[in-house]
N, C-alpha and C positions, 0 to 999 in steps of 0.2 A: 070297575078297576081292571086294568090291563097288565098282564105279566109278560115280559119279553125274555125269552131264553135264546141266547145266541151262541153258536159254536163258531169260533174264529179259526180260520185256516190261513197260514202265511202265504201270501201271493208272491210268486217269483216269476219274473219275466226273463227268459233266456233264449237267445237266438244263436244258433251255430250254423256254420256253413259246412255242409257235408255233401257227399255225392247223392244222397237221397233226401227226401223231404223230412223235416223235423217238426213234430207236433208236441206241445205241452198243454196239459189241461189242469185247471184249478176249479174245485167245487167249493161252494159256500152254501151252508144250510142255516136257515133262520126259521125258528118255530115260535108261534104266537098263540097264547091261550087267553080267550075272552071269557071270564067267569060269568058275566051278565047273560051272555047268549049261549054259553056252553059250546063255544066254537073253537076248534083247533085249526090254525092256519100254518101250513108249512111251505116255505119258499126255498127252492133249490136253484142256484145260479151256477151254470157251467160255462167257463171261459176257455176257449181253445185258440192257440196261436200257432200258425203253420207258416213255415218259410221254405223256400225252394233253393236248391244249390245254384241254380242258374241265375237267380236274383237275390244275392245275399243281403242286399240293402232294403228289401221289401218283405213285409210279413202280412198275413191275413189274420184278422182278429174276428172271432165268432163268439157271441154270447147267447146262451139259451137259458131262459128263466121259466121255471115251472111252479105254479101256485096250486096247492091242494087245500081245500076247505073241508073240514069234518065237523059234524054235529055230535057232541058227546052226550050220551044218556046212560043211565044206570041199569036199564032193563033190556037194552038191545045192543048188539054189536054192529048193527048195520050203520052205514054212513052214506051221506049224500056227498058225492065227490064232484067238484067242479075243476076242470082242467083248463088252464090257459097257457099257451106256449108262444113265446116270442123269440124269433130268430133274427139276428142282425149280423151282417157281414160288412166289414169295412177294410180299407187298405190304409195302413199306417203311413205316416210321413217318413221319408228317407232320413237316415242318419240319426235315428232316435232310439238306438238300442245300446245295450251294454256289452262289453267284451267278456267272452267266456274265459279267456286266458288272462289271469290277473297280472301276468308279467308284461302286458301291453295295455296302453291307454291311448286316448285320442279319438277323434271322430271316426277314423277308419281303422282303429286298433293297430296302428303302425308305429306307435311311439313306445319305446321300452320304458317300463316303470322301474327299471333297475336304478337304484340310488347312485351307483357309480357312473352310469351313463348319463343320468339327468343332471347331476350337480358337480360331478368330478371333484369331490371334496379333498382328495389327498394332495398334499403339497410336496415340493422339493423332489420331484421325479419319483414319488412313491407309487406303488402298485395298489390299485383299489380292487378289493375282492368282495363280491356280494355275499351276504350271509343273512337270510331272513330270520334267523334265530336271534339275532342281536337287535337291540332297541332301535338303532339307526339303520339297520339293514345292510351294513357293510363294515369292513375293517381295512386299515391301510397297512401294507407291508413296506416299512420304511427302508431307505438306503442307510448305509453305514454312517454312524455319528448323527442320526436324526431321531428325534423322539416326539411323543405326543400322539393323540388319537388320530390326528390328521397329518402327523409327521411335520408339525409346524415349528418345532424347536430345533435349532441348529446348534449342535454340540461339537462341530468339527474343530480340531486343533488349528488348522490352517484355513482361514477364510479369505475372501477377496480383499478385505480391509486390514488384515493382520500386519502385513509388511507395507511400509510406505515407499513412495518414490520408486515404484516399479520393482521393488525387491521381491525375491522369490522365497516363499515360506516352505520349509521342509520339516516334517514331523520326525522327531528323533527320540530314542529311548536313552536319555542321558540326564543326569542331575547337574551336569557341569554348565550346560547352556541355560539360557533364560527360561523361566517357567511362569506360566500364567494360568490361574484357576486350576492348578495341579496337573496341567497338560503341557508337555514339553514341545518346544519348537525352536527352529533356528531360521533367521532371516539372512539370506544371501543378498547383500546390497550391491547395487551397481556402483561403478566408479564415481567417487565424489560424495558418497554418503556412508554413514556408519551408525552404530547403535543397535539396541535390541530390536527395534522396529524400523531400522534405517531412517530414523528421524533426525539424525545429526548430519549437518553439512560439513564435509571435511575440507580443510585448507590444503588444496593441492600444491600450493606454492611454498609450503612449509620447508620442504627439503630441496627446493629448486634454487639454483644460483645463476642469475643471468649476468653475463659478462658485458664489459664495455658500457656500464651504466644502464643496461636493459632493465625493464620493469616486468615482473611476473604477474600475470592476471589469469583468472579462471574464466574461460569462454566455453559455454555449452558443456560443462562438466569436464573440461580438458584444460590443463595448464598450458600457458603460452607466454613466451618472452617477447615483449614489445620493445623493439630497438628504438632508443630515443632518436638517433640520427640514422634513419634507414638508408641514407645516401652513402654512408661509410661502412655500415655493419649489417650483417644478415646471418641467418642460421637459427637453429632451435634455441641456442643460448646466446645469440648475437655474437658468436665467437669468430665469424669469418669477416674478412675485410673486403670491401668492394675494390674494383680496379681503380676507381677514382682516388681512393685513399692510398692505395699502393703507389701510384704515380706521384701523388703529393708527397708522400714520405720519402720517396727516392730523391725528388728534387730538393726537399728540405735537407736531407743528409748530404747532398752534393754541395749545396751552399754552405752548410756548416763545416764541411771538410775544408773548403777553400778558405773560409774565415779562420779556422783554427790553424791552417798552414801558414797564413799570412802573419798571424799573431806570433806563432812559434818562431818564424823566421826573424821577425823584428826583435823579439826577445833575445834570440841567439846572437844577433848582430851587436846588440847593446852589450851583452855579456862579453863577447870577444874583444870589443873595443876597450872595455874597462880593464880586462885582463892585460891587454897589451900596454895600456897606459900606466896602470898602477902596479902591475906585477913586474913587467919587463921594461918599464919606463920607455916605452916606445909610443910615440904619439904619431899615428899615421896621418893625422889631419893637421899637424902643426903648421906645415908650409901653407896649406890652404887657408888655415885660420889666420896666419900673418898677412897673407895677401888680401884676405877679406877685410882685415882691420885697416890696412893701408888704403884700400879703395874707399872705405867708409870715411876715413880721415880726409882724404882728398875731396870727397864729395861734400863733406862738412865745411871745409875751408872755402870751397868754391861758392858756397851759398852765403858766406859771411859778407856784410856791407863794408865799403871803404871807410876807414877811420878819419876823423876831422884833422888830426895832428899830422897827417901826411903832407908832404910838400905838394903845393899846388902850382901848376904852370901859370906863368904870367906873361902876357904878350904886351910889348910896348911898341907903340907906333911913333915914329919921329917924322915930322913933316919937314921937308926940305923945300926951301923956297927957291 
């Protein structure tokens, strides 16, 4: 029957780069008692790791094993000792060591293990502050109106989507203006829009009157009067006349004046003649009228045929022998 008694020692491999050589040693002791042969076997293993500052990526590993055999008796304290020593020296592969400074990781210990530098967890322009006493190893210092462990919740009164149609959101301290989620704001809308969020399109032509049958239309958020006949009218309200229309109106007025004058003269002549005839019993055209009648009568008679009962001329011829 064999009994094994083992003393375990935690083995730590650590390589540091300093100006002088660094050596770390680990001892392991194993004791074995064989009751059948009354033999005590003690095995001691010493491991030494040495690195130089000039070659920080290389280390020398040395292992020494010593075995001592003792014969146990109850009558004597003498012992037969057999020593065997084995020494082995090797050079470890490059880049197979651990970083002494826990704040850096990576093959060459050149990558920061700081949670802020590795994952950049803070959102919305928050400041990440490392703190190894916390479970996540950091905390976020949020900007104003942001909340959450990573400042992921946006509680701003005015956000990019608060006011529509390029409206400007202004935070105010007033209960008169519109309120959303208990936080007050005001949207300053551009021309053509109105409402709490600038969501309503305003009829810009509501108070605009276009002259000369012009039509008001909204073009690119600006009202404009479209003149029906641009040949004759122009202007913001179609209120101005073109030179073509002015000349046409002048000519029309001239012809109208001439016509009115002619009609007025004729009417006046008729009235004067009636007054002379029926009021003063003077007929200025009586002589002319009588002469006209006579001429008509003569013309009528001249056109009448000769009647059958008129005397006809008879010619008699007498022959004389």
